[in-house]
Backbone as CSV, one residue per row, in Angstrom:
resi,resn,N_x,N_y,N_z,CA_x,CA_y,CA_z,C_x,C_y,C_z
1,MET,63.705,-86.696,-31.016,64.030,-87.492,-29.752,63.177,-88.677,-29.702
2,ARG,61.932,-88.472,-29.859,60.987,-89.597,-29.705,61.235,-90.710,-30.688
3,GLU,61.693,-90.247,-32.067,62.067,-91.335,-32.975,63.265,-92.102,-32.617
4,ARG,64.229,-91.381,-31.974,65.528,-92.006,-31.550,65.120,-92.961,-30.431
5,LEU,64.291,-92.706,-29.483,63.999,-93.598,-28.442,63.206,-94.815,-28.973
6,ALA,62.370,-94.583,-29.902,61.618,-95.698,-30.562,62.652,-96.668,-31.340
7,GLU,63.655,-96.037,-32.001,64.644,-96.810,-32.573,65.446,-97.667,-31.600
8,LEU,65.870,-97.066,-30.433,66.628,-97.717,-29.391,65.709,-98.829,-28.795
9,ASP,64.501,-98.555,-28.558,63.588,-99.511,-28.090,63.571,-100.694,-28.956
10,ARG,63.464,-100.540,-30.272,63.531,-101.703,-31.210,64.756,-102.466,-31.112
11,ILE,65.940,-101.700,-30.966,67.254,-102.410,-30.837,67.306,-103.327,-29.715
12,ILE,66.721,-102.746,-28.496,66.810,-103.531,-27.285,65.880,-104.739,-27.529
13,SER,64.692,-104.556,-27.834,63.818,-105.775,-27.932,64.313,-106.820,-28.904
14,SER,64.806,-106.425,-30.057,65.382,-107.314,-31.024,66.602,-108.033,-30.456
15,THR,67.403,-107.377,-29.752,68.550,-107.917,-29.129,68.208,-108.921,-28.112
16,LEU,67.219,-108.669,-27.259,66.835,-109.585,-26.375,66.139,-110.811,-26.898
17,ASP,65.357,-110.638,-27.949,64.864,-111.699,-28.784,65.830,-112.588,-29.337
18,ASP,66.886,-112.017,-29.996,67.989,-112.683,-30.708,68.833,-113.594,-29.706
19,ARG,68.997,-113.067,-28.458,69.768,-113.771,-27.441,68.772,-114.760,-26.582
20,GLU,67.500,-114.796,-27.047,66.403,-115.739,-26.524,66.401,-115.536,-24.932
21,LEU,66.385,-114.283,-24.534,66.280,-113.868,-23.133,64.828,-113.730,-22.840
22,THR,64.529,-114.116,-21.599,63.053,-113.866,-21.119,62.925,-112.444,-20.605
23,TYR,62.072,-111.764,-21.054,61.835,-110.315,-20.464,60.415,-109.948,-20.652
24,GLN,60.098,-108.849,-19.917,58.750,-108.212,-20.052,58.911,-106.709,-20.386
25,ARG,58.272,-106.339,-21.424,58.317,-104.974,-21.845,57.329,-104.223,-21.024
26,GLU,57.756,-103.408,-20.088,56.663,-102.719,-19.158,56.120,-101.503,-19.846
27,ASP,57.016,-100.816,-20.610,56.556,-99.598,-21.379,57.644,-99.323,-22.451
28,VAL,57.545,-98.344,-23.177,58.512,-98.079,-24.288,59.837,-97.799,-23.499
29,GLY,60.836,-98.573,-23.844,62.131,-98.413,-23.264,62.274,-98.940,-21.898
30,GLN,61.403,-99.693,-21.402,61.532,-100.313,-20.066,61.363,-101.845,-20.131
31,TYR,62.411,-102.520,-19.827,62.433,-104.017,-19.826,62.863,-104.534,-18.579
32,PHE,62.165,-105.615,-18.162,62.571,-106.329,-17.036,63.000,-107.745,-17.544
33,VAL,64.332,-107.971,-17.505,65.054,-109.094,-18.163,65.389,-110.160,-17.048
34,THR,65.191,-111.332,-17.410,65.700,-112.500,-16.459,66.814,-113.126,-17.174
35,LEU,67.951,-113.087,-16.461,69.258,-113.683,-16.964,69.469,-115.023,-16.247
36,PRO,69.523,-116.093,-16.967,69.686,-117.455,-16.392,71.156,-117.546,-15.884
37,GLY,71.292,-118.130,-14.727,72.618,-118.394,-14.223,72.717,-119.861,-13.732
38,SER,73.893,-120.125,-13.088,74.091,-121.536,-12.508,74.283,-121.510,-11.011
39,LYS,75.020,-120.548,-10.481,75.163,-120.450,-9.070,74.054,-119.617,-8.425
40,LYS,73.745,-118.467,-9.051,72.564,-117.688,-8.801,71.584,-118.026,-9.888
41,LEU,70.550,-118.760,-9.651,69.768,-119.403,-10.625,69.191,-118.413,-11.692
42,GLN,68.895,-117.223,-11.261,68.510,-116.212,-12.168,68.849,-114.711,-11.559
43,THR,69.103,-113.833,-12.566,69.323,-112.473,-12.107,68.328,-111.651,-12.888
44,ASN,67.548,-110.926,-12.024,66.576,-110.027,-12.646,67.305,-108.643,-12.909
45,CYS,67.055,-108.108,-14.028,67.686,-106.878,-14.504,66.739,-105.975,-15.207
46,TRP,66.793,-104.614,-14.778,66.039,-103.585,-15.556,66.886,-102.979,-16.548
47,LEU,66.387,-102.690,-17.638,66.950,-101.907,-18.701,65.931,-100.735,-19.013
48,VAL,66.273,-99.479,-18.670,65.451,-98.393,-18.824,66.043,-97.331,-19.621
49,LEU,65.419,-97.006,-20.781,65.853,-95.910,-21.591,65.491,-94.539,-21.023
50,GLY,66.423,-93.650,-20.877,66.136,-92.361,-20.329,66.496,-91.343,-21.506
51,ALA,66.397,-90.075,-21.051,66.545,-88.995,-22.120,68.012,-89.001,-22.554
52,HIS,68.993,-89.377,-21.743,70.378,-89.294,-22.212,71.024,-90.578,-21.958
53,ALA,70.530,-91.633,-21.374,71.343,-92.746,-21.069,70.326,-93.996,-20.865
54,LEU,70.949,-95.199,-20.999,70.251,-96.323,-20.727,70.795,-96.885,-19.351
55,LEU,69.806,-97.059,-18.453,70.025,-97.450,-17.113,69.974,-99.001,-17.065
56,VAL,70.947,-99.611,-16.355,71.035,-101.070,-16.216,70.992,-101.250,-14.659
57,GLU,70.117,-101.987,-14.210,70.055,-102.264,-12.660,69.631,-103.657,-12.406
58,ALA,70.436,-104.366,-11.654,70.210,-105.775,-11.302,70.360,-106.059,-9.749
59,PHE,69.402,-106.700,-9.205,69.478,-107.074,-7.837,70.455,-108.316,-7.852
60,VAL,71.306,-108.341,-6.859,72.288,-109.416,-6.739,72.061,-110.171,-5.384
61,CYS,71.877,-109.521,-4.258,71.791,-110.234,-2.995,71.326,-109.210,-2.000
62,ARG,70.665,-109.827,-0.972,70.033,-108.920,0.101,71.195,-108.619,1.083
63,ARG,70.951,-107.691,1.983,71.886,-107.122,2.939,72.491,-108.333,3.637
64,PRO,73.931,-108.228,3.729,74.484,-109.377,4.471,74.207,-109.387,5.969
65,ASP,74.112,-110.557,6.541,73.812,-110.728,7.953,75.023,-110.381,8.809
66,GLN,76.258,-110.537,8.301,77.527,-110.591,9.064,78.591,-110.062,8.180
67,ALA,79.808,-109.808,8.695,81.009,-109.444,8.052,80.741,-108.337,6.915
68,HIS,80.019,-107.336,7.376,79.739,-106.267,6.433,80.939,-105.613,5.739
69,GLN,81.936,-105.389,6.507,83.198,-104.666,6.038,83.870,-105.584,5.039
70,ASP,83.852,-106.908,5.300,84.496,-107.842,4.336,83.747,-107.932,2.988
71,VAL,82.402,-107.891,3.132,81.608,-107.985,1.888,81.845,-106.687,1.065
72,TYR,81.772,-105.525,1.740,81.919,-104.250,1.039,83.277,-104.203,0.474
73,GLN,84.327,-104.705,1.109,85.661,-104.655,0.613,85.770,-105.490,-0.637
74,PHE,85.117,-106.695,-0.639,85.084,-107.486,-1.790,84.368,-106.786,-2.877
75,LEU,83.250,-106.270,-2.675,82.542,-105.417,-3.740,83.425,-104.281,-4.348
76,LEU,84.079,-103.490,-3.557,84.884,-102.501,-3.957,86.012,-102.915,-4.842
77,ARG,86.621,-103.937,-4.471,87.822,-104.591,-5.263,87.248,-105.057,-6.555
78,ARG,86.084,-105.733,-6.478,85.440,-106.240,-7.716,85.071,-105.196,-8.695
79,ASN,84.558,-104.054,-8.128,84.288,-102.799,-9.045,85.284,-102.488,-10.060
80,ALA,86.563,-102.635,-9.630,87.690,-102.328,-10.419,87.789,-103.156,-11.625
81,LYS,87.214,-104.288,-11.671,87.331,-105.345,-12.754,86.048,-105.425,-13.621
82,LEU,84.997,-104.636,-13.333,83.837,-104.726,-13.983,83.757,-103.804,-15.222
83,TYR,82.975,-104.249,-16.217,82.714,-103.278,-17.400,81.407,-102.775,-17.372
84,GLY,81.253,-101.502,-17.481,79.909,-100.905,-17.748,79.049,-100.871,-16.474
85,VAL,79.243,-101.607,-15.481,78.423,-101.550,-14.326,79.277,-101.665,-13.069
86,HIS,78.639,-101.381,-11.911,79.512,-101.430,-10.678,78.477,-101.830,-9.629
87,TYR,79.047,-102.327,-8.461,78.267,-102.743,-7.297,77.883,-101.490,-6.500
88,THR,76.660,-101.517,-5.949,76.228,-100.424,-5.041,75.305,-101.093,-4.107
89,LEU,74.778,-100.273,-3.147,73.890,-100.707,-2.142,72.708,-99.714,-2.181
90,ASP,71.460,-100.359,-1.836,70.324,-99.484,-1.599,70.301,-98.979,-0.235
91,ALA,69.186,-98.305,0.163,69.036,-97.744,1.520,68.940,-98.948,2.569
92,ALA,68.433,-100.075,2.170,68.330,-101.188,3.141,69.633,-101.880,3.201
93,GLY,70.609,-101.695,2.342,71.874,-102.421,2.352,71.955,-103.577,1.380
94,ASP,70.834,-103.819,0.470,70.830,-104.777,-0.486,71.829,-104.386,-1.643
95,ILE,72.360,-105.393,-2.184,73.493,-105.229,-3.167,72.863,-105.411,-4.573
96,TYR,73.285,-104.419,-5.379,72.873,-104.240,-6.812,74.055,-104.087,-7.666
97,LEU,73.874,-104.428,-8.919,74.807,-103.903,-9.949,74.047,-102.839,-10.762
98,VAL,74.641,-101.729,-10.999,74.007,-100.629,-11.722,75.047,-100.078,-12.786
99,GLY,74.537,-99.421,-13.822,75.396,-98.790,-14.892,74.408,-97.931,-15.637
100,ARG,75.182,-96.902,-16.465,74.569,-96.071,-17.277,75.354,-96.036,-18.572
101,VAL,74.763,-96.119,-19.720,75.399,-96.154,-21.001,74.810,-95.053,-21.818
102,GLY,75.566,-94.142,-22.421,75.075,-93.123,-23.330,74.301,-93.715,-24.352
103,LEU,73.203,-93.079,-24.805,72.296,-93.583,-25.883,73.036,-93.961,-27.157
104,HIS,74.052,-93.197,-27.462,74.892,-93.533,-28.658,75.462,-94.914,-28.657
105,ALA,75.703,-95.446,-27.478,76.275,-96.720,-27.268,75.347,-97.951,-27.257
106,VAL,74.056,-97.570,-27.390,73.112,-98.743,-27.357,72.914,-99.461,-28.690
107,THR,73.886,-100.549,-28.687,73.899,-101.382,-29.936,73.670,-102.796,-29.489
108,PRO,73.389,-103.723,-30.341,73.252,-105.104,-29.972,74.539,-105.669,-29.275
109,ASP,75.731,-105.259,-29.761,76.992,-105.823,-29.249,77.205,-105.212,-27.861
110,GLU,76.901,-103.893,-27.623,77.107,-103.221,-26.339,76.079,-103.796,-25.304
111,LEU,74.811,-104.026,-25.771,73.888,-104.691,-24.851,74.235,-106.079,-24.406
112,ASP,74.815,-106.782,-25.434,75.299,-108.173,-25.159,76.397,-108.037,-24.143
113,ARG,77.406,-107.203,-24.299,78.509,-106.981,-23.348,78.029,-106.621,-21.952
114,LEU,77.098,-105.627,-21.882,76.576,-105.272,-20.518,75.777,-106.405,-19.862
115,LEU,74.901,-106.959,-20.554,74.142,-108.065,-19.896,75.045,-109.228,-19.565
116,GLY,76.076,-109.517,-20.433,76.990,-110.644,-20.069,77.794,-110.199,-18.820
117,GLN,78.179,-108.936,-18.650,78.868,-108.545,-17.455,77.941,-108.674,-16.239
118,VAL,76.722,-108.301,-16.295,75.796,-108.355,-15.228,75.648,-109.897,-14.886
119,LEU,75.510,-110.730,-15.744,75.334,-112.197,-15.530,76.652,-112.740,-14.971
120,ASP,77.791,-112.332,-15.531,79.007,-112.954,-15.009,79.263,-112.545,-13.570
121,ALA,79.016,-111.257,-13.263,79.299,-110.732,-11.973,78.295,-111.306,-10.934
122,ALA,77.130,-111.254,-11.225,76.101,-111.683,-10.309,76.190,-113.212,-10.040
123,ASP,76.401,-113.895,-11.097,76.458,-115.408,-10.891,77.743,-115.817,-10.431
124,ASN,78.792,-115.310,-10.832,80.138,-115.815,-10.264,80.462,-115.320,-8.869
125,ASP,79.947,-114.145,-8.528,80.259,-113.583,-7.127,79.159,-114.047,-6.098
126,PHE,78.137,-114.581,-6.535,77.058,-114.918,-5.669,77.454,-115.771,-4.485
127,ASN,78.098,-116.904,-4.822,78.525,-117.820,-3.703,79.571,-117.109,-2.766
128,THR,80.472,-116.349,-3.314,81.392,-115.702,-2.494,80.671,-114.637,-1.549
129,LEU,79.707,-113.973,-2.031,78.977,-112.961,-1.189,78.177,-113.726,0.023
130,LEU,77.729,-114.954,-0.355,76.904,-115.659,0.594,77.885,-116.257,1.587
131,GLU,79.070,-116.738,1.156,80.117,-117.243,2.099,80.550,-116.152,3.084
132,ILE,80.765,-115.057,2.550,81.320,-113.950,3.493,80.102,-113.437,4.326
133,GLY,79.057,-113.039,3.772,78.014,-112.368,4.542,76.927,-113.216,5.197
134,PHE,76.865,-114.604,4.895,75.845,-115.350,5.429,76.393,-116.732,6.024
135,ALA,77.670,-116.793,6.257,78.282,-118.035,6.712,77.540,-118.704,7.857
136,ASP,77.168,-117.883,8.911,76.487,-118.526,10.072,75.128,-119.006,9.693
137,ALA,74.468,-118.295,8.861,73.115,-118.794,8.433,73.251,-120.046,7.562
138,ILE,74.183,-120.224,6.688,74.493,-121.445,5.938,74.724,-122.653,6.960
139,ARG,75.581,-122.390,7.864,75.916,-123.389,8.907,74.603,-123.798,9.578
140,ARG,73.727,-122.889,10.032,72.539,-123.153,10.744,71.613,-124.004,9.763
141,GLU,71.495,-123.571,8.559,70.617,-124.265,7.569,71.053,-125.747,7.365
142,TRP,72.451,-125.847,7.272,73.067,-127.203,7.095,72.728,-128.094,8.275
143,ASP,72.882,-127.592,9.466,72.566,-128.320,10.688,71.180,-128.709,10.726
144,TRP,70.244,-127.800,10.409,68.866,-128.091,10.427,68.498,-129.209,9.332
145,ARG,69.074,-129.129,8.238,68.754,-130.127,7.256,69.257,-131.577,7.687
146,VAL,70.507,-131.559,8.097,71.028,-132.795,8.626,70.158,-133.429,9.699
147,SER,69.759,-132.609,10.667,68.998,-133.152,11.765,67.590,-133.582,11.304
148,ARG,67.064,-133.259,10.228,65.832,-133.663,9.745,65.882,-134.614,8.490
149,GLY,67.110,-134.936,8.191,67.293,-135.894,6.971,66.926,-135.103,5.657
150,GLU,66.960,-133.808,5.578,66.642,-133.084,4.382,67.840,-133.096,3.466
151,PRO,67.494,-132.948,2.182,68.661,-132.972,1.139,69.505,-131.770,1.257
152,LEU,70.782,-131.957,0.948,71.844,-130.891,1.045,72.362,-130.451,-0.364
153,HIS,71.802,-130.959,-1.459,72.352,-130.783,-2.748,72.711,-129.295,-3.075
154,ASN,71.713,-128.408,-2.784,71.923,-126.984,-3.073,72.818,-126.264,-2.088
155,LEU,73.347,-126.964,-1.013,74.296,-126.439,-0.047,75.607,-127.011,-0.255
156,ARG,75.906,-127.921,-1.138,77.197,-128.579,-1.398,78.258,-127.550,-1.717
157,ALA,77.913,-126.580,-2.367,79.108,-125.504,-2.690,79.629,-124.886,-1.438
158,PHE,78.935,-125.004,-0.290,79.311,-124.446,0.933,79.771,-125.511,2.021
159,GLN,79.918,-126.661,1.593,80.382,-127.723,2.547,81.694,-127.415,3.197
160,HIS,82.666,-126.705,2.547,83.837,-126.342,3.205,83.643,-125.454,4.382
161,LEU,82.532,-124.719,4.503,82.179,-123.928,5.768,81.795,-124.769,6.991
162,ILE,81.367,-125.835,6.609,80.945,-126.803,7.686,82.047,-127.568,8.220
163,THR,82.964,-127.988,7.348,84.122,-128.819,7.804,85.259,-128.035,8.276
164,GLU,85.165,-126.647,8.371,86.310,-125.770,8.855,86.403,-125.969,10.278
């Protein structure tokens, strides 16, 4: 078993290196990976080899301030379209993507698919989650910046919330 975990550890590190991803190897079979995005600038993801499976866990968004039911409904519907991971909440209500893959499936192609799905979901769903769960905070931030002449460039994606 120890030899198999060492082999899987090598597969993970070489795959991350080949994809030129930034990561820290915390211990054998434990990787903290930073996935670059565009809407969500980066998604931090753990890859942890266990005795029977590889755990994938990525923080997506903190607990929504409002419209909890709408956010959770969005997440549940989105889960039906995800590959290898699903949305879940921690005890504080923060939103994560998690998944487990059998050790037999830990290959460079499968890791690429899983990490690609994590990045795609976290990055493409991020603004929607903010719009649903933080609309009032976005409006307050917009108003504050306008009142002080601060730049709005990173809020432009939410301009439609202001003009509604």
